[in-house]
C-alpha positions in Angstrom: 0.0 0.0 0.0 1.3 3.4 -0.9 0.2 6.8 0.4 -1.4 8.2 -2.9 -4.8 7.4 -4.2 -6.1 4.8 -1.8 -3.1 5.0 0.4 -1.0 2.9 2.5 -0.8 -0.9 -2.1 1.1 -16.0 -29.1 -0.9 -16.3 -25.8 -4.2 -14.4 -25.4 -6.7 -13.8 -22.6 -9.5 -15.2 -24.5 -11.5 -18.4 -24.0 -9.7 -21.7 -23.6 -8.9 -24.4 -21.1 -8.6 -22.6 -17.8 -5.3 -22.7 -15.9 -5.1 -25.1 -12.9 -4.9 -23.6 -9.5 -1.2 -24.4 -8.8 -1.7 -25.5 -5.2 -1.3 -28.2 -2.7 -3.9 -29.5 -0.3 -3.3 -28.0 3.2 -5.2 -29.0 6.2 -6.4 -26.2 8.4 -6.3 -22.4 8.1 -3.6 -19.9 8.9 -2.2 -16.5 9.0 -0.8 -14.4 6.1 1.9 -11.9 6.9 3.3 -9.1 4.8 7.0 -8.1 5.1 8.9 -5.1 3.8 11.6 -5.4 1.1 15.3 -4.5 1.3 17.3 -2.9 -1.5 20.3 -2.6 -3.8 21.5 -0.7 -6.8 19.9 0.2 -10.1 20.7 -1.5 -13.4 19.2 -0.9 -16.9 20.5 -1.9 -20.2 20.1 0.8 -22.8 18.9 0.7 -26.4 17.5 2.9 -29.1 13.8 3.1 -28.1 12.9 4.3 -31.6 13.7 0.8 -32.9 10.7 -1.5 -32.9 10.9 -4.3 -30.4 11.3 -7.7 -32.0 9.2 -10.4 -30.4 11.1 -13.3 -28.8 9.9 -16.9 -29.0 7.0 -17.7 -26.6 8.3 -19.9 -23.7 7.2 -23.6 -23.8 4.1 -23.8 -21.6 0.8 -25.6 -21.4 -2.2 -24.5 -19.4 -3.0 -27.0 -16.6 -6.4 -28.5 -15.8 -8.8 -26.3 -14.0 -9.7 -26.9 -10.3 -13.1 -25.2 -9.3 -13.0 -22.5 -6.7 -15.2 -24.4 -4.3 -12.7 -27.3 -4.2 -9.9 -25.2 -2.8 -8.7 -24.7 0.7 -10.1 -21.2 1.5 -10.4 -18.5 4.1 -6.8 -18.4 5.3 -6.4 -15.6 7.8 -3.5 -13.1 7.6 -1.7 -10.0 9.0 1.0 -7.7 7.9 4.1 -7.4 10.1 7.9 -7.4 9.6 9.4 -10.2 11.7 8.6 -13.9 12.2 8.5 -13.5 16.0 5.9 -10.7 15.8 3.8 -12.7 13.3 3.8 -15.8 15.6 2.8 -13.6 18.6 -0.1 -12.4 16.5 -1.1 -16.0 15.7 -1.0 -16.9 19.4 -3.3 -14.0 20.2 -5.7 -15.0 17.5 -5.6 -18.6 18.5 -4.8 -20.2 15.1 -1.7 -21.5 13.4 0.2 -19.4 10.8 0.3 -21.0 7.4 0.5 -18.1 4.9 3.0 -15.2 4.7 2.7 -12.3 2.2 6.1 -10.6 1.3 7.2 -7.8 -0.9 10.2 -8.2 -3.2 12.7 -5.5 -4.0 12.5 -3.6 -7.3 15.9 -2.0 -7.1 17.4 -3.9 -10.0 16.9 -7.1 -12.0 19.2 -9.1 -9.7 16.9 -8.2 -6.8 13.8 -9.2 -8.7 15.3 -12.5 -10.0 16.6 -13.5 -6.5 14.2 -12.1 -4.0 15.7 -11.1 -0.7 13.5 -13.4 1.5 14.8 -16.4 -0.5 18.5 -15.4 -1.1 19.6 -13.0 1.6 17.0 -12.4 4.3 17.7 -10.0 7.2 17.9 -11.3 10.7 14.4 -12.1 12.0 12.8 -12.0 8.5 13.8 -15.3 7.1 10.4 -16.2 5.7 11.8 -18.7 3.3 13.2 -20.7 6.2 9.8 -20.3 8.0 8.2 -22.0 5.0 10.9 -24.7 4.7 10.4 -25.6 8.3 6.9 -26.8 7.6 6.3 -26.9 3.8 3.1 -28.9 4.0 1.4 -26.3 6.1 3.0 -23.0 5.2 2.9 -21.0 2.0 4.6 -17.8 0.8 2.7 -15.1 -1.0 5.1 -13.1 -3.1 4.4 -9.6 -4.3 6.7 -8.6 -7.2 7.1 -5.6 -9.5 7.3 -6.3 -13.2 10.4 -4.2 -13.9 13.1 -2.5 -11.7 12.5 1.1 -10.6 13.1 4.0 -13.1 12.0 1.9 -16.1 12.1 3.0 -19.7 8.8 4.4 -21.0 8.3 1.4 -23.3 8.9 -1.3 -20.7 5.4 -2.9 -21.3 6.1 -3.4 -25.0 9.5 -4.7 -24.3 8.1 -7.2 -21.8 5.3 -8.2 -24.1 7.9 -8.9 -26.8 9.8 -11.3 -24.5 12.9 -9.1 -23.8 12.6 -9.9 -20.0 11.8 -13.6 -20.2 15.2 -14.7 -18.9 14.8 -12.7 -15.7 11.5 -14.5 -14.9 13.0 -17.8 -15.7 15.7 -17.0 -13.1 13.0 -15.8 -10.7 11.2 -19.1 -11.0 14.4 -21.2 -10.8 15.6 -19.3 -7.7 12.3 -19.9 -5.9 12.2 -23.6 -6.8 15.9 -24.0 -5.7 15.2 -22.4 -2.3 12.1 -24.6 -1.6 9.6 -21.9 -2.6 8.3 -23.4 -5.8 4.7 -23.7 -4.5 4.4 -20.0 -3.6 1.5 -17.7 -4.5 2.8 -14.9 -6.6 1.1 -11.4 -6.9 2.6 -10.2 -10.3 2.3 -6.4 -10.5 -0.1 -6.1 -7.6 -2.4 -3.0 -7.6 -1.6 -2.6 -11.3 -4.5 -0.1 -11.8 -2.9 2.4 -9.4 -0.6 5.1 -10.8 1.5 5.0 -7.5 3.5 2.0 -8.8 5.6 2.9 -11.9 7.1 -0.5 -12.0 3.8 -2.3 -12.7 1.1 0.3 -13.6 -1.0 -0.8 -16.6 -0.6 2.6 -18.2 -2.9 5.2 -19.7 -3.6 4.0 -23.2 -5.3 0.9 -24.5 -2.1 0.0 -26.2 -0.2 0.1 -22.9 -2.9 -2.1 -21.3 -2.7 -4.7 -24.0 1.1 -4.8 -23.8 0.8 -5.0 -20.0 -1.5 -8.0 -20.3 0.7 -9.8 -22.8 3.8 -9.2 -20.6 1.8 -10.6 -17.6 1.1 -13.7 -19.6 4.8 -14.1 -20.6 5.9 -13.7 -17.0 3.6 -16.6 -16.0 4.9 -18.8 -18.8 8.6 -17.9 -18.2 8.6 -18.4 -14.4 7.0 -21.9 -14.5 10.3 -23.8 -14.7 10.7 -27.5 -13.9 9.6 -28.2 -10.3 7.4 -25.2 -9.9 3.8 -25.3 -8.8 3.0 -21.6 -8.4 -0.4 -20.0 -8.0 -0.9 -16.7 -9.7 -2.8 -13.9 -7.9 -4.1 -11.2 -10.3 -4.4 -8.4 -7.6 -6.3 -5.2 -8.4 -6.8 -2.2 -6.1 -10.4 -1.1 -5.2 -11.1 2.0 -7.2 -9.3 4.3 -7.7 -11.1 7.2 -9.3 -11.0 7.0 -13.1 -9.6 3.5 -13.0 -10.3 1.1 -15.8 -12.6 -1.8 -14.8 -11.2 -5.2 -14.1 -12.6 -6.9 -17.2 -10.4 -4.6 -19.4 -7.3 -5.5 -17.4 -7.7 -9.3 -16.9 -5.0 -11.3 -18.7 -7.2 -14.5 -19.0 -8.2 -17.5 -17.1 -5.3 -19.6 -18.4 -2.9 -17.4 -16.5 -4.7 -16.6 -13.2 -5.5 -18.8 -10.2 -6.7 -16.2 -7.8 -8.4 -12.8 -8.3 -7.3 -10.4 -5.6 -8.5 -7.0 -4.3 -6.8 -4.6 -1.9 -9.3 -2.6 0.2 -8.8 0.1 2.8 -11.4 2.1 4.8 -10.2 5.4 3.4 -11.0 8.0 0.7 -14.7 7.8 1.6 -16.5 11.0 2.8 -19.6 9.6 4.6 -19.1 9.1 8.4 -21.8 6.5 9.0 -20.2 3.0 8.5 -23.1 1.7 6.4 -23.0 4.7 4.2 -19.3 4.4 3.8 -19.6 0.8 2.7 -22.4 1.7 0.2 -20.2 4.5 -1.2 -17.3 2.0 -1.6 -19.6 -0.3 -3.5 -20.1 2.4 -6.1 -16.4 2.6 -6.9 -14.9 1.1 -10.0 -13.6 -2.3 -9.1 -15.5 -2.4 -5.8 -15.5 -5.5 -3.6 -18.8 -6.7 -5.0 -17.7 -6.1 -8.6 -14.5 -8.1 -8.1 -16.4 -10.9 -6.3 -18.9 -11.1 -9.2 -16.1 -11.1 -11.7 -14.3 -13.9 -9.9 -17.5 -16.0 -9.6 -18.1 -15.6 -13.3 -14.6 -16.9 -14.0 -14.8 -19.7 -11.3 -11.8 -18.3 -9.4 -11.3 -17.8 -5.7 -10.7 -14.3 -4.5 -8.2 -12.9 -2.1 -7.8 -9.8 0.1 -4.0 -9.6 0.2 -4.1 -6.2 1.9 -7.0 -4.7 3.9 -7.3 -2.5 7.0 -9.1 0.1 9.0 -7.5 3.5 8.4 -7.0 6.3 11.0 -9.1 9.4 10.7 -7.3 12.2 9.0 -6.2 13.4 5.6 -7.2 10.2 3.8 -10.8 10.3 5.1 -10.2 7.1 7.2 -13.0 5.6 9.2 -10.9 5.0 12.3 -11.7 2.3 14.8 -14.6 0.7 12.9 -15.8 -2.8 13.9 -18.4 -2.3 11.2 -15.7 -2.3 8.6 -14.2 -5.5 10.0 -17.6 -7.1 10.0 -18.3 -6.0 6.4 -15.1 -7.6 5.1 -15.7 -10.7 7.3 -19.3 -11.1 5.9 -17.8 -11.2 2.3 -15.1 -13.7 3.4 -17.7 -15.9 5.2 -20.0 -16.1 2.2 -17.4 -16.3 -0.7 -14.7 -18.6 -1.9 -11.8 -16.5 -0.5 -8.4 -18.2 -0.9 -6.7 -16.0 1.8 -6.9 -12.6 3.4 -4.1 -10.6 5.1 -4.8 -7.7 7.5 -2.3 -4.8 7.0 -1.5 -4.4 10.7 0.9 -1.5 10.3 0.7 2.3 10.5 2.8 2.6 7.4 1.7 3.7 3.9 -1.0 6.0 5.1 -2.9 3.5 7.3 -1.9 5.4 10.4 -3.0 2.8 13.0 -2.9 -0.9 13.9 -5.4 -3.3 15.6 -3.8 -2.3 18.9 -4.9 1.3 18.3 -8.5 0.1 17.6 -10.0 -1.8 20.5 -13.4 -2.1 19.0 -12.2 -3.2 15.6 -9.6 -5.5 17.3 -12.4 -7.3 19.2 -14.4 -7.7 16.1 -11.4 -9.1 14.2 -10.7 -11.7 16.9 -14.4 -12.7 17.0 -14.8 -13.1 13.2 -11.3 -14.4 12.2 -10.1 -16.1 15.4 -10.1 -19.8 16.3 -13.9 -20.0 16.4 -14.7 -17.2 13.9 -17.2 -17.8 11.1 -14.9 -16.1 8.6 -12.2 -18.7 8.9 -11.9 -22.5 9.0 -11.5 -24.2 12.3 -8.1 -23.8 13.8 
């Protein structure tokens, strides 16, 4: 989540045999955790951008058999934090085991994207890869990755669509498999409809969006190296104003396992919680719109980032048990693969569950060990 618009987050997309949900059967439910990335330097190869990009061969890849949304393990419970110990403390408070961690990769250069920090060189206390490897049958990593390094050239979408970056994604997939993370869920270019992310924004024009979708498809194909069993989460942001609707951004069923939406209780003017929720439902890419889209495509949904937001400049709703219940009602009634609460004041959120006693109590009731919005712990 970023403090901007909603502040803190020859393949085609047409009909065909849907992609299998790359997943394993996991008994029980768990806790998703978001972690911050670490950095390095910037690298970009230069070329004459006036020269047309020549398409590279399409990677060898075959869509896998489809698994219906209602046959998946769903309703995993999550939270954002930075260290393994804090996440485990949260799990103890909530009364359920951790089995899902959501992390953000670095976008500093191609080396950082290809070899994510949490897999290759984790800081002390943030070795999420080891956390998964300690119990691979019951723990999953959810990886959020940019599509290019920071400060990209203006034609990066076209270059990606033509296959210029395929080798980087092959290395990405290989590195994850080699470090025991080949069954991860991957959020490619999360919140792509938000202008706050230059490294994965879909762009302003229809041409940009078509190139973006083709590049997304090439990433999926290139990263699926031998031994991989990734799930792909196509993760949109609720809203923002003037955003293009999800149906115009979707890369196709063959390349997506989960349809995600990031939602924050902010940028809504009504004070009454019911009126706020109704106003949110009128946004482009609202929760109900994304749920309806996912149901139509027989995909589970996810809430990789969601949170109450402190009152202030972003029109946050503050301590709102009503907002917690509104999200929980959707989770309880829908095939939600996982959800991760953004329990940090960073990125414009301005508060945590600890700062919201009413919302915290509602969260524990709905998502705890006996909550109706999560499986039995």
